[in-house]
Kinemage of the C-alpha trace (Angstrom):
@kinemage 1
@onewidth
@group {chain A} dominant
@subgroup {mainchain}
@vectorlist {calphas} color= white
{ca unk a 1} P 0.000 0.000 0.000
{ca unk a 2} L 3.007 2.287 0.054
{ca unk a 3} L 2.114 3.547 -3.445
{ca unk a 4} L -1.010 5.144 -1.971
{ca unk a 5} L 1.172 7.508 0.043
{ca unk a 6} L 3.797 8.227 -2.577
{ca unk a 7} L 1.746 10.971 -4.228
{ca unk a 8} L 1.394 12.733 -0.855
{ca unk a 9} L 5.159 12.844 -0.500
{ca unk a 10} L 5.989 13.832 -4.072
{ca unk a 11} L 6.043 17.592 -3.391
{ca unk a 12} L 9.294 19.063 -2.193
{ca unk a 13} L 9.302 20.338 1.422
{ca unk a 14} L 10.196 23.847 0.274
{ca unk a 15} L 7.177 23.922 -2.061
{ca unk a 16} L 4.861 22.770 0.706
{ca unk a 17} L 6.214 25.366 3.106
{ca unk a 18} L 5.759 28.232 0.659
{ca unk a 19} L 2.260 27.092 -0.272
{ca unk a 20} L 1.159 26.842 3.380
{ca unk a 21} L 2.606 30.280 4.125
{ca unk a 22} L 0.662 31.783 1.196
{ca unk a 23} L -2.616 30.154 2.254
{ca unk a 24} L -2.561 31.051 5.969
{ca unk a 25} L -3.460 34.777 5.620
{ca unk a 26} L -6.384 33.794 3.392
{ca unk a 27} L -8.128 31.790 6.117
{ca unk a 28} L -11.507 33.189 7.227
{ca unk a 29} L -11.418 35.460 10.291
{ca unk a 30} L -13.646 33.015 12.135
{ca unk a 31} L -12.932 29.324 12.399
{ca unk a 32} L -14.200 27.593 9.229
{ca unk a 33} L -17.568 25.902 9.680
{ca unk a 34} L -16.889 22.168 9.211
{ca unk a 35} L -20.300 21.765 7.542
{ca unk a 36} L -19.511 24.434 4.912
{ca unk a 37} L -16.778 23.635 2.339
{ca unk a 38} L -13.933 26.149 2.390
{ca unk a 39} L -11.264 25.690 -0.275
{ca unk a 40} L -8.496 27.525 1.607
{ca unk a 41} L -9.102 25.602 4.826
{ca unk a 42} L -9.308 22.304 2.946
{ca unk a 43} L -6.106 22.999 0.987
{ca unk a 44} L -4.274 23.955 4.176
{ca unk a 45} L -5.483 20.882 6.008
{ca unk a 46} L -4.321 18.644 3.149
{ca unk a 47} L -0.889 20.250 2.910
{ca unk a 48} L -0.313 20.290 6.663
{ca unk a 49} L -1.188 16.591 6.648
{ca unk a 50} L 1.552 16.073 4.052
{ca unk a 51} L 4.057 17.950 6.205
{ca unk a 52} L 3.085 15.827 9.206
{ca unk a 53} L 3.737 12.765 7.072
{ca unk a 54} L 7.281 14.013 6.379
{ca unk a 55} L 8.152 14.599 10.046
{ca unk a 56} L 6.300 11.640 11.544
{ca unk a 57} L 5.967 9.007 8.839
{ca unk a 58} L 3.550 6.081 9.056
{ca unk a 59} L 3.754 2.336 9.595
{ca unk a 60} L 4.340 1.998 5.834
{ca unk a 61} L 6.628 4.992 5.323
{ca unk a 62} L 9.794 5.618 7.297
{ca unk a 63} L 10.879 9.143 8.118
{ca unk a 64} L 13.641 10.458 5.866
{ca unk a 65} L 16.121 12.549 7.907
{ca unk a 66} L 17.168 14.334 4.720
{ca unk a 67} L 13.586 15.380 3.963
{ca unk a 68} L 13.008 16.487 7.553
{ca unk a 69} L 16.228 18.520 7.438
{ca unk a 70} L 15.122 20.156 4.177
{ca unk a 71} L 11.708 20.862 5.687
{ca unk a 72} L 13.211 22.470 8.813
{ca unk a 73} L 15.508 24.649 6.701
{ca unk a 74} L 12.620 25.767 4.487
{ca unk a 75} L 10.424 26.390 7.544
{ca unk a 76} L 13.017 28.705 9.071
{ca unk a 77} L 13.800 30.417 5.773
{ca unk a 78} L 10.127 31.185 5.109
{ca unk a 79} L 9.380 32.037 8.775
{ca unk a 80} L 6.560 29.491 8.692
{ca unk a 81} L 6.580 28.713 12.422
{ca unk a 82} L 5.739 32.333 13.187
{ca unk a 83} L 2.902 32.351 10.646
{ca unk a 84} L 1.511 29.066 11.970
{ca unk a 85} L 1.585 30.360 15.545
{ca unk a 86} L -0.335 33.478 14.470
{ca unk a 87} L -3.050 31.688 12.520
{ca unk a 88} L -3.367 28.449 14.466
{ca unk a 89} L -6.677 29.476 16.055
{ca unk a 90} L -8.251 29.844 12.589
{ca unk a 91} L -7.331 26.356 11.381
{ca unk a 92} L -9.853 23.494 11.302
{ca unk a 93} L -9.644 20.919 14.093
{ca unk a 94} L -7.554 18.250 12.310
{ca unk a 95} L -5.234 20.883 10.869
{ca unk a 96} L -4.611 22.243 14.392
{ca unk a 97} L -3.714 18.752 15.577
{ca unk a 98} L -1.359 18.284 12.623
{ca unk a 99} L 0.252 21.669 13.300
{ca unk a 100} L 0.829 20.677 16.918
{ca unk a 101} L 2.554 17.474 15.746
{ca unk a 102} L 4.666 19.342 13.185
{ca unk a 103} L 5.800 21.912 15.747
{ca unk a 104} L 6.724 19.261 18.303
{ca unk a 105} L 8.848 17.282 15.824
{ca unk a 106} L 10.539 20.369 14.391
{ca unk a 107} L 11.402 21.701 17.857
{ca unk a 108} L 13.157 18.429 18.714
{ca unk a 109} L 14.923 17.893 15.397
{ca unk a 110} L 18.724 17.707 15.367
{ca unk a 111} L 20.733 17.106 12.165
{ca unk a 112} L 22.638 13.828 12.110
{ca unk a 113} L 26.017 15.574 11.914
{ca unk a 114} L 25.206 18.699 13.913
{ca unk a 115} L 27.275 19.859 16.872
{ca unk a 116} L 24.544 21.911 18.525
{ca unk a 117} L 23.757 21.428 22.215
{ca unk a 118} L 20.185 22.598 21.583
{ca unk a 119} L 18.072 21.751 18.530
{ca unk a 120} L 18.649 24.316 15.734
{ca unk a 121} L 15.033 25.521 15.826
{ca unk a 122} L 15.293 26.370 19.536
{ca unk a 123} L 18.460 28.392 18.889
{ca unk a 124} L 16.798 30.113 15.935
{ca unk a 125} L 13.764 31.062 18.017
{ca unk a 126} L 15.606 32.583 20.977
{ca unk a 127} L 18.148 34.477 18.871
{ca unk a 128} L 16.151 35.415 15.777
{ca unk a 129} L 12.388 34.902 16.231
{ca unk a 130} L 11.230 34.875 19.875
{ca unk a 131} L 7.934 36.257 18.570
{ca unk a 132} L 7.033 32.627 17.806
{ca unk a 133} L 6.877 31.874 21.539
{ca unk a 134} L 4.928 35.049 22.287
{ca unk a 135} L 2.356 34.208 19.605
{ca unk a 136} L 2.022 30.666 20.950
{ca unk a 137} L 1.288 32.118 24.391
{ca unk a 138} L -1.334 34.367 22.814
{ca unk a 139} L -3.004 31.183 21.595
{ca unk a 140} L -4.653 31.182 25.035
{ca unk a 141} L -6.744 34.121 23.854
{ca unk a 142} L -8.783 31.634 21.795
{ca unk a 143} L -10.355 28.381 22.967
{ca unk a 144} L -9.645 26.467 19.714
{ca unk a 145} L -5.895 27.104 19.886
{ca unk a 146} L -5.400 26.865 23.673
{ca unk a 147} L -4.590 23.166 23.932
{ca unk a 148} L -2.421 22.806 20.801
{ca unk a 149} L -0.479 25.966 21.686
{ca unk a 150} L -0.074 24.734 25.263
{ca unk a 151} L 1.263 21.371 24.112
{ca unk a 152} L 3.782 23.078 21.803
{ca unk a 153} L 4.854 25.502 24.546
{ca unk a 154} L 5.489 22.707 27.025
{ca unk a 155} L 7.635 20.931 24.452
{ca unk a 156} L 9.631 24.138 23.972
{ca unk a 157} L 9.818 24.760 27.739
{ca unk a 158} L 12.120 21.775 28.104
{ca unk a 159} L 14.774 24.409 27.356
{ca unk a 160} L 15.473 27.144 29.904
{ca unk a 161} L 16.078 29.747 27.189
{ca unk a 162} L 12.409 29.479 26.189
{ca unk a 163} L 11.324 29.974 29.810
{ca unk a 164} L 13.550 33.074 29.932
{ca unk a 165} L 11.837 34.531 26.850
{ca unk a 166} L 8.376 34.077 28.407
{ca unk a 167} L 9.410 35.408 31.820
{ca unk a 168} L 11.305 38.488 30.667
{ca unk a 169} L 9.495 39.614 27.515
{ca unk a 170} L 7.665 42.898 28.031
{ca unk a 171} L 6.981 43.777 24.394
{ca unk a 172} L 3.699 45.393 23.469
{ca unk a 173} L 1.505 44.585 20.475
{ca unk a 174} L 3.460 45.148 17.255
{ca unk a 175} L 6.837 45.423 18.997
{ca unk a 176} L 9.693 42.910 18.575
{ca unk a 177} L 9.895 40.356 21.371
{ca unk a 178} L 12.882 40.235 23.690
{ca unk a 179} L 16.081 38.573 22.465
{ca unk a 180} L 18.070 36.352 24.764
{ca unk a 181} L 20.919 38.880 24.839
{ca unk a 182} L 18.501 41.557 26.091
{ca unk a 183} L 17.375 39.669 29.214
{ca unk a 184} L 18.195 41.624 32.405
{ca unk a 185} L 17.330 39.400 35.381
{ca unk a 186} L 18.017 42.056 38.026
{ca unk a 187} L 15.474 44.603 36.757
{ca unk a 188} L 11.910 44.222 38.143
{ca unk a 189} L 9.092 43.623 35.652
{ca unk a 190} L 6.336 46.118 34.985
{ca unk a 191} L 3.620 43.462 34.965
{ca unk a 192} L 2.658 44.009 31.308
{ca unk a 193} L 4.665 41.210 29.675
{ca unk a 194} L 3.298 37.973 28.268
{ca unk a 195} L 3.974 35.983 31.452
{ca unk a 196} L 1.618 38.168 33.500
{ca unk a 197} L -1.257 37.447 31.124
{ca unk a 198} L -1.301 33.846 32.355
{ca unk a 199} L -3.028 35.068 35.532
{ca unk a 200} L -5.975 36.311 33.458
{ca unk a 201} L -6.101 33.255 31.208
{ca unk a 202} L -6.132 30.941 34.224
{ca unk a 203} L -8.689 32.895 36.231
{ca unk a 204} L -11.096 33.988 33.496
{ca unk a 205} L -10.787 31.427 30.725
{ca unk a 206} L -13.146 28.541 30.008
{ca unk a 207} L -12.490 25.387 32.013
{ca unk a 208} L -10.366 23.701 29.313
{ca unk a 209} L -8.438 26.881 28.505
{ca unk a 210} L -7.847 27.681 32.175
{ca unk a 211} L -6.643 24.152 32.954
{ca unk a 212} L -4.189 24.094 30.053
{ca unk a 213} L -2.891 27.597 30.823
{ca unk a 214} L -2.307 26.556 34.435
{ca unk a 215} L -0.377 23.465 33.315
{ca unk a 216} L 1.952 25.660 31.228
{ca unk a 217} L 2.180 28.243 34.021
{ca unk a 218} L 3.237 25.523 36.465
{ca unk a 219} L 5.800 24.192 33.969
{ca unk a 220} L 7.362 27.658 33.681
{ca unk a 221} L 7.649 28.025 37.457
{ca unk a 222} L 8.868 24.559 38.422
{ca unk a 223} L 11.050 23.194 35.626
{ca unk a 224} L 14.039 25.580 35.523
{ca unk a 225} L 14.632 26.307 39.184
{ca unk a 226} L 17.721 28.519 39.140
{ca unk a 227} L 16.148 30.785 36.525
{ca unk a 228} L 12.828 31.051 38.361
{ca unk a 229} L 14.366 31.570 41.812
{ca unk a 230} L 16.101 34.729 40.607
{ca unk a 231} L 12.964 35.886 38.828
{ca unk a 232} L 10.786 35.448 41.910
{ca unk a 233} L 13.319 37.232 44.111
{ca unk a 234} L 13.439 40.243 41.776
{ca unk a 235} L 9.666 40.371 41.237
{ca unk a 236} L 8.597 39.090 44.643
{ca unk a 237} L 5.938 41.655 45.605
{ca unk a 238} L 4.290 41.836 42.195
{ca unk a 239} L 4.280 38.078 41.612
{ca unk a 240} L 2.950 36.967 44.978
{ca unk a 241} L 0.543 39.894 45.114
{ca unk a 242} L -1.063 38.698 41.873
{ca unk a 243} L -0.723 35.027 42.779
{ca unk a 244} L -2.520 35.497 46.108
{ca unk a 245} L -5.225 37.869 44.901
{ca unk a 246} L -5.982 36.310 41.501
{ca unk a 247} L -5.292 32.592 41.881
{ca unk a 248} L -5.349 31.631 45.570
{ca unk a 249} L -8.551 33.641 46.032
{ca unk a 250} L -10.084 32.649 42.709
{ca unk a 251} L -13.814 31.911 42.558
{ca unk a 252} L -12.981 28.714 40.659
{ca unk a 253} L -12.541 25.758 43.012
{ca unk a 254} L -10.127 23.994 40.641
{ca unk a 255} L -7.979 27.091 40.133
{ca unk a 256} L -7.940 27.823 43.848
{ca unk a 257} L -6.969 24.299 44.870
{ca unk a 258} L -4.293 23.904 42.177
{ca unk a 259} L -2.812 27.324 42.974
{ca unk a 260} L -2.513 26.631 46.701
{ca unk a 261} L -0.839 23.319 45.912
{ca unk a 262} L 1.585 25.053 43.524
{ca unk a 263} L 2.312 27.710 46.150
{ca unk a 264} L 3.265 24.965 48.583
{ca unk a 265} L 5.540 23.353 46.006
{ca unk a 266} L 7.296 26.655 45.313
{ca unk a 267} L 7.823 27.477 48.991
{ca unk a 268} L 8.994 24.002 49.983
{ca unk a 269} L 11.512 23.671 47.156
{ca unk a 270} L 15.051 23.968 48.511
{ca unk a 271} L 16.030 26.127 45.529
{ca unk a 272} L 13.504 28.745 46.701
{ca unk a 273} L 14.697 28.966 50.311
{ca unk a 274} L 15.163 32.754 50.279
{ca unk a 275} L 11.845 33.240 48.492
{ca unk a 276} L 10.144 31.070 51.118
{ca unk a 277} L 11.702 33.062 53.966
{ca unk a 278} L 10.471 36.314 52.437
{ca unk a 279} L 6.948 34.915 51.934
{ca unk a 280} L 6.566 33.630 55.508
{ca unk a 281} L 7.652 36.960 56.991
{ca unk a 282} L 4.365 38.513 55.889
{ca unk a 283} L 1.507 38.713 58.353
{ca unk a 284} L -0.924 39.256 55.468
{ca unk a 285} L 0.207 36.010 53.830
{ca unk a 286} L -0.347 34.194 57.118
{ca unk a 287} L -3.869 35.625 57.447
{ca unk a 288} L -4.677 34.397 53.948
{ca unk a 289} L -3.451 30.882 54.807
{ca unk a 290} L -5.462 30.818 58.038
{ca unk a 291} L -8.595 31.656 56.033
{ca unk a 292} L -7.862 28.674 53.793
{ca unk a 293} L -7.872 26.398 56.835
{ca unk a 294} L -11.527 27.338 57.400
{ca unk a 295} L -12.618 26.975 53.760
{ca unk a 296} L -15.797 24.983 53.108
{ca unk a 297} L -13.918 22.464 50.948
{ca unk a 298} L -11.646 19.925 52.566
{ca unk a 299} L -9.075 19.747 49.783
{ca unk a 300} L -8.624 23.523 49.929
{ca unk a 301} L -8.139 23.182 53.703
{ca unk a 302} L -5.623 20.385 53.168
{ca unk a 303} L -3.541 22.279 50.572
{ca unk a 304} L -3.741 25.412 52.740
{ca unk a 305} L -2.364 23.442 55.677
{ca unk a 306} L 0.836 22.668 53.752
{ca unk a 307} L 1.448 26.388 53.331
{ca unk a 308} L 0.389 27.269 56.889
{ca unk a 309} L 2.878 24.791 58.377
{ca unk a 310} L 5.782 26.677 56.789
{ca unk a 311} L 4.871 29.790 58.806
{ca unk a 312} L 4.651 27.866 62.079
{ca unk a 313} L 7.756 25.720 61.507
{ca unk a 314} L 9.951 28.722 60.641
{ca unk a 315} L 12.315 29.175 63.642
{ca unk a 316} L 12.855 32.868 62.794
{ca unk a 317} L 9.284 34.118 62.600
{ca unk a 318} L 8.818 37.811 61.961
{ca unk a 319} L 7.230 39.963 64.664
{ca unk a 320} L 4.065 40.299 62.546
{ca unk a 321} L 3.708 36.519 62.172
{ca unk a 322} L 4.431 35.906 65.849
{ca unk a 323} L 1.825 38.455 66.881
{ca unk a 324} L -0.900 36.810 64.776
{ca unk a 325} L -0.064 33.322 66.062
{ca unk a 326} L 0.145 34.499 69.693
{ca unk a 327} L -3.157 36.373 69.451
{ca unk a 328} L -4.796 33.258 67.985
{ca unk a 329} L -2.945 30.721 70.116
{ca unk a 330} L -5.928 29.460 72.102
{ca unk a 331} L -8.171 29.177 69.045
{ca unk a 332} L -5.468 27.349 67.073
{ca unk a 333} L -4.801 24.900 69.897
{ca unk a 334} L -8.492 23.989 69.943
{ca unk a 335} L -8.819 23.987 66.161
{ca unk a 336} L -5.790 21.991 64.980
{ca unk a 337} L -6.363 18.687 66.862
{ca unk a 338} L -9.808 18.405 65.227
{ca unk a 339} L -8.665 19.739 61.835
{ca unk a 340} L -9.408 17.147 59.110
{ca unk a 341} L -9.491 14.470 61.807
{ca unk a 342} L -11.033 11.997 59.366
{ca unk a 343} L -7.625 11.630 57.625
{ca unk a 344} L -6.806 8.765 59.969
{ca unk a 345} L -4.728 6.854 57.426
{ca unk a 346} L -2.324 9.782 56.790
{ca unk a 347} L 0.340 9.344 59.468
{ca unk a 348} L 2.546 12.127 58.116
{ca unk a 349} L -0.308 14.632 58.256
{ca unk a 350} L -1.120 13.579 61.838
{ca unk a 351} L 2.528 13.962 62.871
{ca unk a 352} L 2.743 17.390 61.250
{ca unk a 353} L -0.375 18.571 63.086
{ca unk a 354} L 1.128 17.410 66.380
{ca unk a 355} L 4.372 19.193 65.577
{ca unk a 356} L 2.549 22.465 64.806
{ca unk a 357} L 0.502 22.222 67.994
{ca unk a 358} L 3.733 21.878 69.975
{ca unk a 359} L 5.326 24.849 68.178
{ca unk a 360} L 2.293 27.033 68.908
{ca unk a 361} L 2.349 25.976 72.572
{ca unk a 362} L 6.010 27.068 72.777
{ca unk a 363} L 5.369 30.555 71.404
{ca unk a 364} L 6.439 33.354 73.789
{ca unk a 365} L 3.870 35.572 75.467
{ca unk a 366} L 5.031 38.547 73.418
{ca unk a 367} L 6.754 38.700 69.987
{ca unk a 368} L 10.545 38.527 70.031
{ca unk a 369} L 12.737 40.103 67.359
{ca unk a 370} L 13.969 37.194 65.192
{ca unk a 371} L 17.613 36.286 64.620
{ca unk a 372} L 18.578 37.260 61.076
{ca unk a 373} L 21.961 35.567 60.762
{ca unk a 374} L 20.686 32.069 59.901
{ca unk a 375} L 20.943 31.157 56.231
{ca unk a 376} L 19.635 27.577 56.492
{ca unk a 377} L 16.435 26.275 58.102
{ca unk a 378} L 16.713 24.610 61.490
{ca unk a 379} L 16.239 20.862 61.811
{ca unk a 380} L 12.568 21.078 62.901
{ca unk a 381} L 11.667 23.387 59.996
{ca unk a 382} L 13.520 21.211 57.529
{ca unk a 383} L 11.835 18.078 58.882
{ca unk a 384} L 8.354 19.498 58.397
{ca unk a 385} L 9.238 20.742 54.934
């Protein structure tokens, strides 16, 4: 049956790339109605399917590295990845899936005799066309393109240079995106870059869009730890201000629960020790966590507990945190032993509750100025973490 596919592979990769690039701007503004024939959409879908065949092959047809290499070169020369990222939300369903597959293969491709540490397309994007990544992020503006764009982004986010582009780009509509050489980690962000739009997409998007945006958001914040630690330190107030107000206090149960869990992961990661210490100095942050303990939903209470314990276990509590805990000592000592008491099979949780009760019992009558010389957590704090 191989002859059935030979006609689909007869066109040269460069011809396919140019044809797809010419057709993309001619797509209808709105997503083509699948029940109404549309020649441009149909032609694009057919040609994207042929490109997918080149990069992925089938059971009958093996992938030709030479053809894939030619396709990648033509794609970069014609700037097709940028055009695909811009128009992805207008493509029909199958064509979006094929585009996602094409992107993922192209991003991973390395020539057989290349000496590059990163795939050539990744290097091309960060040095020459970071706008591709920005446009893929903007795919979250549209429900049809949210999931394919998210899948492509998470493939690209395996490389820290892509995370840096998303974190540090502050370009406005129509402006060039940031180049890798322009990244200045020590300068605080203004809150208008592409990364900050994830808060809106997560909090206000449809369920599917919000869930996918959160998955990408989490990938950005947890995969490349040394990069993110510096970013959070420089943009501490703005980031956690938006995180607490938009995500932790979201009206969406799923967003709220996932965000509290992510907050706990960030704070309890050893790489973020200084960020954690800054977060648990805040009395306002502690008040927010104590509200979570009294939420109507048990899983929100449970995730909130894992953040609350960091405040209590910290041996160098700020005066503000001490004052809140001391003022609420009696209530906490009555509340904690009965807190989620039905989790009888979770020995670690039970031990942690007992530890926190003991720490609250040992609080002084009045706040004491903390010792600031310690750079590492004490044994009890580390054990709870």
